N, C-alpha and C positions, 0 to 999 in steps of 0.2 A: 517354678512349679507354683502352684497357687493352692492358701489354704485357707479354709471357712472354718469360723470356730464362732460357734453358738455356745455364749456363755449362762450361766445361770448360778445362784447361790451357792450349792454346793458340788457341783460339777461342770464340766463343758464336753461339749462334743465336736471332734475334728475332723473333716472331711478333706483330704489330701487328694488336689487334683492333678493326676498322673499326666495325662493325654488329654484328647477332645472328650472324652467319654468316660474314664475309668476314674475310679475314687479307691482310695484307701482312708480308711474310718476308723475313728477309735474314740473311747468314752476316757475322761481323764477325772479325778478325785480334783476338787477347786482348792488345794492344797497347796504347800511348797514342795512335797513330794512329788505330789500330781503332775505339778508343772514342769520339776526335773524331768518326771519321767518321759513326758508329753517332747520336751527337747531332742531326748534320746531315740523317742520314736521318728520324730522328724528327720534326724539325721539317718538313723537306719533306712527309713523307707525310702529318702531322695538320695542317697549316695552320698551324704556330705554338700549338696546343693543346699544353697540358699533359697528360702520361698519368699513370696508376699504373701503375708499373712494381712487376712481381714475379719477384724472383730468390729462387732457391734458395741455403741459406746451405752453402757448399760450400769453406768456409775460406777463405785469402787469395786464391783464382782471381776472386772476383766483387766484391773490397772496391773497387777502383778503377773499375769501373763506378757500383757504388750509390752511391759517393762523389759521381763523376762527374754521376751523374742528379741525386741531390740538389741540387749545389751549379747544377745548371740549372735549379732549381725544380722539376722532376718530383716528384710523391710515389713513395715507393721503402717496397716490403714488401719483408721478408727471409725467407724464411717454411721451415721446417724440411721436408728433404726427405719425410719419412714423412706429412707432412699432405699435400704435392702428390699422394704415392701413392696414398693413401687416397682423395682425390677423384679419378684416375685409375681406380680399381677402381669406384666408386661411377657413374662413367658408364660402365662398360663397355668402358674402351680397352685393348685386346690387343695393342698394338701400343708398343714400347717403342725408339722413336730420338729423337734431340735437336731436331728440327723438331716431332715431335708431344710431346714434353716440353713445347717454349715453346708450343706453342697449349694446353696442357693446363693451364698455368700462368697464360698471357692469361686464360680461360675463368673458371678458379679467382677470380683477382683479381675479373675482374667479378661472380661469385657470391657471394664470401664477405667481400670488403671487407676482407682482412688489415689489420692494425694498421702504420699508416705507421710506419717507421725514421728514426732517426736519426743521423749517425753520430758517434763519440766524438769529445772534443777531440784535437786533435793529439797532445798529451803523453801519452796513451793509446795513440794509434794508434803512436806511433813504442816506447813500450814495449811493446806488445804485439811488434809487430817483433821488438826484442831477443830477447824470452822465446822468442820460435817460433825465433830462429836458435842462442840458446842449447842449444835440444830439438835441435834436429838437429845439431848438432857433438857432445852429448852422444851420440848415436845412432849416429853414424860413427863415435866414438870406442869403442862398446861392439863396433861390427861389427871393428875392428881388432885390438881386444884379441883377440875370437875366432879372428880368423884367425892372429893369431901362436901360439896356442895348438897349431894344426894343421897351421902352414905348414912348407913345406921351406926349410932353412938358406941355401938360394938366394935367398928373398924375405924374410927375416926382420930384414935390413938395411933394407929399403926401407918395410918395414910399423914398425918403430923410428922410422925418420923422420918419416912418416907422424903415429904417434902424438905423438910431439916436439912437429910443426906443432900438430896438434889441440891437443892439451894447452895450448901458447901462446894458440891462439886464443877457447880455451873462459876461460882465466884472462881475456882482456882483454877478453871481454862481460862477464862479471859484473862486471867494474870499472864497465864503460861503466853496466850496468843500475844499479850503485849510484849513481853520479853524475848519471844522469838523475833518479833518484827522489830525491836530495838535493836538485837546483838546480830542484826545483818545490816550492814548498810546500805544495799540497796533495797532494801525492802524498808528499812526505816526513811528513805529519802523519798518513798512512793507513800507511806503513810503522811508524811508531813505534808506534800503536795494533795494528796485529796482534803485532807483536814482543811485546806482553807478554800472549798466548796460547801457553802453554807447548805444545811440539810444532808451533808453524807456526816454521820457521826463512825465511831471505833467499829462497830458491830459489819456496818455496810462496808466500810474501808477494809477492812479485814478480809470480805468477801469479793470486793473487787480486785484485792491484788493477788489474791490466791486463783481467782478464776481468768481474769483478763492476761496474766502472766503465764498460765496453763496453756493458753493457744496465743498463736502469732496471726491475730489479726491484719489485715493489711489499712482498714480502713475501721471508721466507727460505724458504718454500716452493719459488717461483718459482725462485730461485738454486739450490737443492738439484736441481727438476728439471733445471733447465739443463745443471748440470754430469752428470749420469746416475745421481746417487748415491742415486734415491729408488726403493722396493722396487716391481715388476712383480709382480701376483698373477696365475695363472691358474687359474680354477676356475669351472667351469659343472656345473649341475644337482648329482647325486651323485656322479658317477663321474670326473670330472676334478678333481684335487684337486691343481695342481703346488707343488712349492716356490716361494715369493718369492724373487727375485733382483733383483740392479741393474739397473734399467730400462737402462741405457749408450745411451742416445741422446742425449747431451747433447756438453760439450766433452771429449775423450778425454783431451787434455793436460791440463787442470787437474784431470781426476779420477786421471791418475797421478798426481800431484804429491802430491795430498791420501793418496792411499794409504800412501806412506812417512810423511807428517807425520801419518797417523792410527795409527801401528802404533809411534811415538814419544809420541803423546801419550798411547795406552793406558798407558804406563808414568807420564811425568811431569806428565800434565794433571787434577787432581783431579780435575773432572766428565768428563771422559770415562773415567778410570779408573774410576770409581764405577759407572758407565753399564756397563761392560766385565764388571765384575765383578759386577752384578746378571744380565747377559746369562748368563755363564758357570753360575751357579746355574740359572738356567732351562732350562741344556742345550743353548744356542746353541753353533754350532759356531764355529771359529776366523773364515773367512770372513765369516759372518755380523755377529760380534762386529766386523771391520776394517771390513766395509760402512756399520755403525751408526754406527761411531766419525767416518768421513768423511763421513757426513750431521752429525753432531754440529757436526764443526768448521766446515763452510759455514754452519749457523745460528749459532754463536760468531761468526763473523767477519763476517754479515751485521749482526750484532747489533751488534758494536763499530764496524763503519763507520757503522752507520746512527746510532747515537747518540751517537757522536764522544767515548766514552767507553772508557778501557784495561778489559781484561777483569778481571771482577769474578768468583770463583767460587762466586755463590750462585744460587739458582734462578730468581728475577727478572731476574739478567741475564742467562744462557744460554737 
């Protein structure tokens, strides 16, 4: 049997495909109790059979359910929302609701049999939570700084207190991330390897460890595609000749971290700097050069982690 799950922040819609046309559907709260109820419902509806569940990659909202399904012995596939959207369009689905999306995911799961997903180790999942929390705190800090710039003096003191609190929490989370990596031999080795890449600082290192370890990429191109730093071409016939641009279909948090790392690498990393100079000589604009540097850094990071060898600025190692 095949299960489609449309995930939202507070609830998730399930559509269990019993045969070619019949569904059993139910909505659950996106909580620990809701997930437990969902597992019981699946067991009851399916008579104890294992299901192949298809869930869209929606950040942290679906991770607990995906892990619970996997631990219960079910096959789980976590798919790119663009893939399920394209499948719905291919079937001529015009309605978009959570219930319809769940049914579409179940049908796509049956037809396409997407690759099974395996949850990352607990150490990686904990690191992901830490770096995502740091990212959220940093965004809140930026928002408060922006508010302070235009705030009336009546609220400046409140903003200053909030900024001080956020800065304290940001500092504590950074220490926690460093300790978490340092206490795990595998993560510590990977951190030391990534630290040999000029331009890759502690923040980007933590993101690379957390995100690249969470996926089992066969090659650097897959890692770059997941990050959304591969070029998207728009050409058709003789009239459509759009400029290539970043696909931006992957991990936005990692991509943002790589942006600043790429700017640093264009100055201090000999491989990336040489590539940037070649692109400038060819007349490429600045943003295209930065995008290429982001892609190059992902390739270098993947190669360093895959080989277990420190960065070496020679063509055979980059």
